[in-house]
C-alpha positions as CSV (number, residue, x, y, z in Angstrom):
1,M,8.3,0.1,-16.9
2,N,11.6,1.0,-18.7
3,S,13.5,-2.3,-19.3
4,D,16.7,-0.7,-17.8
5,L,14.7,-0.1,-14.6
6,L,13.4,-3.5,-14.5
7,T,16.8,-5.0,-15.0
8,G,18.2,-2.9,-12.1
9,L,15.4,-3.8,-9.9
10,E,15.9,-7.5,-10.6
11,A,19.6,-7.1,-9.7
12,K,18.5,-5.6,-6.3
13,R,16.0,-8.4,-5.8
14,Q,18.8,-10.9,-6.3
15,E,21.0,-9.1,-4.0
16,L,18.4,-9.2,-1.4
17,D,18.0,-13.1,-1.8
18,S,21.9,-13.4,-1.7
19,R,22.2,-11.5,1.5
20,L,19.2,-13.5,3.2
21,L,20.8,-16.6,2.2
22,G,24.1,-15.4,3.8
23,I,22.4,-14.5,7.1
24,G,20.8,-17.9,7.6
25,R,18.3,-18.4,10.5
26,L,16.6,-15.1,10.9
27,M,13.9,-13.3,12.8
28,V,12.1,-10.4,11.1
29,A,10.4,-7.6,13.0
30,Y,7.1,-7.5,11.4
31,S,4.3,-4.9,11.6
32,G,2.4,-5.8,8.5
33,G,3.4,-2.6,6.5
34,T,4.5,-2.9,3.0
35,D,8.3,-2.9,3.9
36,S,8.3,-5.5,6.7
37,A,5.6,-7.7,5.0
38,Y,7.8,-7.8,1.8
39,L,10.8,-8.6,3.9
40,A,9.1,-11.3,5.8
41,W,7.7,-12.7,2.5
42,A,11.1,-12.6,0.8
43,A,12.9,-14.2,3.9
44,H,10.3,-17.0,3.9
45,R,10.7,-17.7,0.1
46,V,14.5,-17.8,0.5
47,L,14.8,-19.4,4.0
48,G,11.5,-21.3,4.4
49,K,11.3,-22.5,8.1
50,E,14.6,-21.0,8.9
51,M,12.8,-17.7,9.4
52,L,10.3,-16.4,11.9
53,A,8.2,-13.1,11.8
54,V,7.6,-11.5,15.1
55,I,4.9,-8.8,15.6
56,A,4.4,-6.8,18.8
57,D,0.9,-6.7,20.1
58,S,0.8,-3.4,22.1
59,P,-1.7,-0.7,22.5
60,S,0.1,1.4,19.9
61,L,-0.8,-1.1,17.2
62,S,-4.5,-0.8,16.0
63,R,-6.5,-4.0,16.2
64,A,-7.2,-3.6,12.5
65,H,-3.6,-3.5,11.5
66,L,-2.8,-6.5,13.8
67,R,-5.6,-8.5,12.2
68,D,-4.4,-7.6,8.6
69,A,-0.7,-8.6,9.4
70,V,-1.7,-11.9,10.9
71,E,-3.9,-12.5,7.8
72,F,-1.1,-11.6,5.2
73,A,1.2,-14.1,7.1
74,T,-1.3,-16.7,7.2
75,Q,-2.2,-16.4,3.6
76,H,1.4,-16.9,2.6
77,G,2.4,-19.5,5.2
78,I,5.0,-17.2,6.8
79,P,5.8,-18.5,10.3
80,L,4.6,-15.9,12.8
81,Q,4.8,-15.3,16.4
82,V,2.7,-12.6,18.2
83,V,4.5,-11.2,21.3
84,D,3.6,-8.9,24.1
85,T,5.5,-5.7,24.6
86,N,5.6,-3.4,27.6
87,E,6.8,0.0,26.4
88,L,3.8,1.6,28.2
89,Q,5.5,0.6,31.4
90,N,8.6,2.5,30.5
91,P,8.5,6.1,31.7
92,D,11.0,7.2,29.1
93,Y,8.5,6.0,26.6
94,V,5.3,7.4,28.2
95,Q,6.9,10.9,28.5
96,N,6.8,11.1,24.7
97,D,9.9,13.1,23.8
98,S,11.8,12.9,20.6
99,T,13.3,9.6,21.7
100,R,10.0,7.8,22.0
101,C,10.5,5.6,18.9
102,F,13.9,4.6,20.2
103,H,12.3,3.2,23.4
104,C,9.6,1.3,21.5
105,K,12.1,-0.4,19.2
106,D,14.6,-1.0,22.1
107,E,11.7,-2.9,23.8
108,L,10.8,-5.0,20.6
109,F,14.4,-5.8,20.0
110,K,14.9,-7.0,23.5
111,V,11.8,-9.2,23.5
112,M,12.8,-10.7,20.1
113,S,16.4,-11.5,21.4
114,E,15.0,-13.2,24.4
115,I,12.7,-15.5,22.5
116,G,15.2,-16.0,19.6
117,G,18.0,-17.3,21.7
118,P,16.3,-20.6,22.8
119,L,15.1,-21.0,19.2
120,Q,18.6,-20.6,17.8
121,F,17.9,-17.4,15.8
122,A,21.2,-15.7,15.5
123,H,20.0,-12.5,13.8
124,I,17.2,-10.1,13.6
125,A,16.1,-8.0,10.7
126,Y,13.8,-5.1,10.1
127,G,12.1,-3.3,7.3
128,M,14.3,-0.2,6.8
129,N,14.6,0.9,3.3
130,V,17.1,3.2,1.6
131,D,14.7,6.2,1.9
132,D,14.3,5.7,5.5
133,R,18.0,6.9,6.0
134,G,16.9,10.4,5.3
135,D,14.0,10.5,7.7
136,F,13.9,11.2,11.5
137,R,13.7,7.7,12.9
138,P,15.2,7.2,16.4
139,G,14.3,3.6,16.2
140,Q,17.3,3.3,13.8
141,K,19.5,3.9,16.9
142,A,17.9,1.1,18.7
143,A,18.5,-1.2,15.8
144,V,22.2,-0.2,15.7
145,E,22.6,-0.9,19.4
146,H,20.9,-4.4,19.0
147,R,22.9,-5.1,15.9
148,V,19.7,-5.6,13.9
149,L,20.2,-5.8,10.1
150,A,18.5,-4.0,7.4
151,P,18.6,-6.2,4.2
152,L,16.3,-4.1,2.1
153,A,18.4,-1.0,2.5
154,E,21.8,-2.9,2.2
155,A,20.4,-4.3,-1.2
156,G,19.7,-0.7,-2.2
157,L,16.0,-1.0,-2.3
158,T,13.9,2.1,-2.1
159,K,10.2,2.5,-0.9
160,E,9.1,2.6,-4.5
161,D,11.3,-0.4,-5.5
162,I,9.6,-2.4,-2.6
163,R,6.2,-1.5,-3.7
164,T,7.1,-2.4,-7.3
165,L,8.5,-5.8,-6.4
166,A,5.5,-6.5,-4.2
167,R,3.1,-5.8,-7.0
168,E,5.1,-7.9,-9.5
169,E,4.6,-10.7,-7.1
170,G,1.0,-10.2,-6.6
171,L,1.2,-9.3,-3.0
172,R,-1.9,-7.4,-2.0
173,I,0.2,-5.1,0.4
174,W,2.1,-3.5,-2.5
175,D,0.0,-0.3,-2.1
176,K,-0.9,-0.3,1.3
177,P,-0.8,3.2,2.9
178,A,2.0,3.9,5.2
179,S,1.0,3.7,8.8
180,A,3.3,4.3,11.7
181,C,2.3,3.4,15.3
182,L,-0.7,5.1,17.0
183,S,1.8,6.8,19.4
184,S,3.1,8.8,16.5
185,R,-0.3,10.6,16.4
186,I,0.4,12.2,19.9
187,A,2.2,15.7,20.0
188,Y,5.6,15.5,21.5
189,G,5.4,16.2,25.3
190,L,1.8,14.9,25.7
191,P,2.0,11.5,27.6
192,V,1.2,8.2,25.9
193,T,-1.6,6.6,27.7
194,R,-3.7,3.6,26.6
195,E,-6.8,5.8,26.8
196,T,-5.3,8.3,24.3
197,L,-4.2,5.5,22.0
198,E,-7.8,4.0,22.0
199,S,-9.3,7.5,21.2
200,I,-6.9,7.8,18.3
201,E,-7.7,4.4,17.0
202,K,-11.4,4.9,17.3
203,G,-11.1,8.3,15.5
204,E,-9.2,6.6,12.5
205,E,-11.7,3.9,12.3
206,A,-14.4,6.4,12.1
207,L,-12.6,8.1,9.3
208,F,-12.0,4.9,7.6
209,S,-15.7,4.0,7.8
210,M,-16.4,7.2,6.0
211,G,-14.3,6.2,3.0
212,F,-11.0,7.9,3.6
213,R,-8.0,5.8,2.9
214,Q,-4.8,8.0,3.8
215,F,-5.1,10.1,6.7
216,R,-4.0,10.8,10.3
217,V,-5.8,11.7,13.6
218,R,-3.4,13.9,15.4
219,H,-3.8,14.3,19.1
220,H,-3.0,17.8,20.7
221,G,-4.8,17.2,24.1
222,E,-8.5,18.7,23.8
223,L,-7.8,19.5,20.1
224,V,-7.6,16.9,17.4
225,R,-6.0,17.8,14.1
226,I,-7.1,15.8,11.1
227,E,-4.7,15.4,8.2
228,I,-6.3,14.1,4.8
229,A,-4.4,13.2,1.7
230,R,-4.7,16.0,-0.8
231,E,-6.3,13.6,-3.5
232,E,-9.1,12.9,-0.9
233,L,-9.3,16.4,0.6
234,Q,-12.2,17.4,-1.7
235,R,-14.5,14.8,-0.1
236,M,-13.9,16.4,3.3
237,L,-14.8,19.9,2.2
238,S,-18.6,20.1,2.7
239,L,-20.6,21.2,5.7
240,A,-22.2,17.7,5.9
241,M,-19.0,15.9,6.2
242,F,-17.7,18.6,8.7
243,E,-20.6,17.8,11.0
244,Q,-20.3,14.0,10.6
245,V,-16.6,14.0,11.4
246,G,-16.9,16.5,14.1
247,A,-19.7,14.6,15.8
248,A,-17.7,11.5,15.8
249,L,-14.5,12.9,17.3
250,K,-16.2,14.9,19.9
251,K,-17.9,11.7,21.1
252,L,-14.2,10.5,21.8
253,G,-13.8,13.4,24.2
254,Y,-12.2,16.1,22.0
255,K,-13.5,19.6,22.5
256,Y,-11.9,21.0,19.2
257,V,-11.9,19.3,15.9
258,T,-9.6,20.9,13.3
259,L,-8.6,20.1,9.7
260,D,-5.0,20.6,8.5
261,L,-5.1,22.6,5.3
262,E,-1.6,21.2,4.3
263,G,-3.2,17.8,4.1
264,Y,-1.6,14.5,5.1
265,R,2.2,14.2,5.4
266,S,4.2,11.6,7.1
267,G,6.0,12.7,10.3
268,S,4.5,16.0,10.5
269,M,4.9,15.9,14.4
270,N,8.6,16.2,13.8
271,A,8.3,19.6,12.2
272,L,8.8,21.4,15.4
273,L,11.8,19.3,16.7
274,P,15.2,21.1,17.0
275,V,17.5,20.1,14.0
276,S,19.9,18.8,16.5
277,E,17.5,16.1,17.8
278,I,16.5,15.2,14.3
279,A,20.2,14.5,13.5
280,M,20.6,12.5,16.7
281,G,17.9,10.2,15.4
282,N,19.7,9.2,12.2
283,P,22.7,7.0,13.1
284,Q,25.0,6.3,10.3
285,D,26.9,3.2,11.7
286,R,24.9,0.1,11.0
287,P,25.5,-3.6,11.2
288,V,25.8,-5.3,7.9
289,I,26.1,-8.9,6.9
290,E,28.0,-9.3,3.6
291,S,26.6,-11.5,0.8
292,T,28.1,-14.7,0.5
293,K,27.8,-14.9,-3.2
């Protein structure tokens, strides 16, 4: 890597450390993805026992991802608490409109606040990075309302920066494929149910067992739409694979199994949302704790 780029990245890393020190006792909303895992690792390196990672055990988190997240935290000695969240009991979440992610994060941050008070954790942080500010992410609105901090973004770190830093530190999550919650696979307007989430999870487990790495199983009622990363798409294009995938997903109750010719892309369900709703999902006023350096 260019030495100037390395120097700039090191400056961002130092800025992150400085911000984390300035925050003090901190809870990190942890999912096991690259961003939240790196934030939890960095916070533990800087704050030690003055931090706590919190992961929500809900039907929208696959069992494989939960196990992997717990394993990463254990491997690096990161203090971790697994909490139950009850977003499926919230009709506003279940109806699955464009605000679904807000209600999910709202539930998580409420639970974290409830457990954080008695433990004297004054602040909560989550793994938003600079690139996330340009995406449709209603959960950011919940973060603003709960005054949740985003130290990665405030330090100027992009997704690629975080992956590079994680790789330099030898963290195995540096190239972990992005993976939003299982509910994000359900077309807007179709209800989020435990049964649907289980079908999606089993469908993705089947594709993973076939050797695919970056993909999505998108639920459209009786129809399921499969997105495969372009670099992996060639493996899918055979009659034998079509039969194998089709049989596996029809066992889960789907009547129609389709392959998306555009391939995998993050947030494809958002393509049909009105521009006005997308704009509402990207709040600009965010709490910031300034560095003490």
